[in-house]
C-alpha positions in Angstrom: 4.5 -14.9 10.8 3.7 -18.0 8.8 0.2 -16.8 7.8 1.7 -13.8 6.2 3.6 -16.0 3.7 0.3 -17.5 2.5 -1.4 -14.3 1.3 -1.2 -12.2 -1.9 -1.6 -8.5 -1.5 -3.0 -6.4 -4.5 -1.0 -3.3 -5.4 -3.1 -0.7 -7.2 -0.4 0.8 -9.5 -1.3 1.9 -13.1 2.3 2.8 -13.9 4.2 -0.1 -12.2 6.8 2.0 -10.4 5.5 1.4 -6.9 5.2 -2.3 -7.6 8.9 -2.4 -8.6 9.9 -0.4 -5.5 7.9 -2.8 -3.3 9.7 -5.8 -4.7 13.0 -4.3 -3.5 11.6 -4.0 0.1 11.6 -7.9 0.3 8.1 -8.3 2.0 7.4 -11.8 3.5 4.3 -12.3 1.2 3.3 -12.2 -2.3 2.2 -9.1 -4.3 0.3 -8.8 -7.4 -0.3 -5.6 -9.5 -3.7 -4.3 -10.6 -4.2 -1.1 -12.6 -7.4 0.2 -11.0 -8.8 0.2 -7.5 -12.1 -1.4 -8.8 -10.0 -4.6 -9.4 -9.4 -5.1 -5.7 -11.6 -7.8 -4.2 -13.4 -6.9 -0.9 -12.0 -10.1 0.8 -8.3 -9.0 0.3 -6.5 -8.8 3.7 -5.5 -5.2 2.6 -4.4 -3.4 -0.5 -1.5 -1.1 -1.3 -2.5 2.0 -3.3 0.2 3.8 -5.3 0.2 7.6 -5.2 2.2 9.7 -7.6 2.6 13.1 -6.0 -0.3 14.2 -3.9 -2.7 11.3 -3.0 -6.1 11.4 -4.4 -8.3 11.5 -1.3 -11.4 10.3 -3.2 -9.6 7.2 -4.5 -8.2 6.5 -1.0 -11.7 7.0 0.5 -13.3 4.6 -2.0 -10.8 1.8 -1.7 -10.5 2.2 2.1 -14.3 1.9 2.3 -14.0 -1.7 0.8 -10.7 -2.9 2.1 -8.0 -1.8 4.5 -5.5 0.3 2.6 -1.8 1.4 2.8 -0.9 4.3 0.6 2.6 4.2 -0.9 3.5 7.7 -2.2 6.3 8.5 -4.7 7.5 11.8 -6.0 6.1 13.6 -3.0 7.8 17.0 -2.2 9.6 17.0 1.1 7.6 19.9 2.4 4.3 18.2 1.7 2.9 16.5 4.9 1.4 13.1 4.7 -2.3 13.5 3.9 -5.0 12.8 6.5 -7.2 10.1 5.2 -8.8 6.8 6.0 -5.8 4.7 5.0 -4.5 2.4 7.8 -0.8 3.5 6.9 1.1 5.8 4.7 4.7 5.2 3.4 6.7 7.1 0.9 9.8 6.5 -1.3 11.7 8.9 1.0 11.6 6.3 3.8 14.3 3.5 4.2 13.3 0.1 2.9 13.4 -1.4 6.4 10.9 1.1 7.7 8.6 0.6 4.7 8.7 -3.1 5.3 8.0 -2.8 9.0 4.9 -0.5 8.3 3.5 -2.8 5.7 4.0 -6.0 7.7 2.5 -4.3 10.7 -0.5 -3.3 8.6 -0.9 -6.9 7.6 -0.7 -8.1 11.2 -3.4 -5.6 12.2 -5.6 -6.6 9.2 -5.5 -10.3 9.8 -5.2 -10.3 13.6 
């Protein structure tokens, strides 16, 4: 996956918690944090959108309309199902790091392949 090492993926995260969690997942590519979805360029391979609690479907819809999007949800209650939306993948802080990494790396492969 040599090409993955040469990309930088934007993480839309106004609070920084998801960005810190992603650093512990040890993804094989660079990440950079932006505070608002409007800062994500349309030529990004994909973006990771933080969601605190229930995902904002309107924000997911807007960002997914411009660039492929993975939603990373934190502080979601166990009884809340993953929302149905246009995101290409959905992960949560309740998942093991290895599974989060696999889902996000797979999303990059689909986005660039």
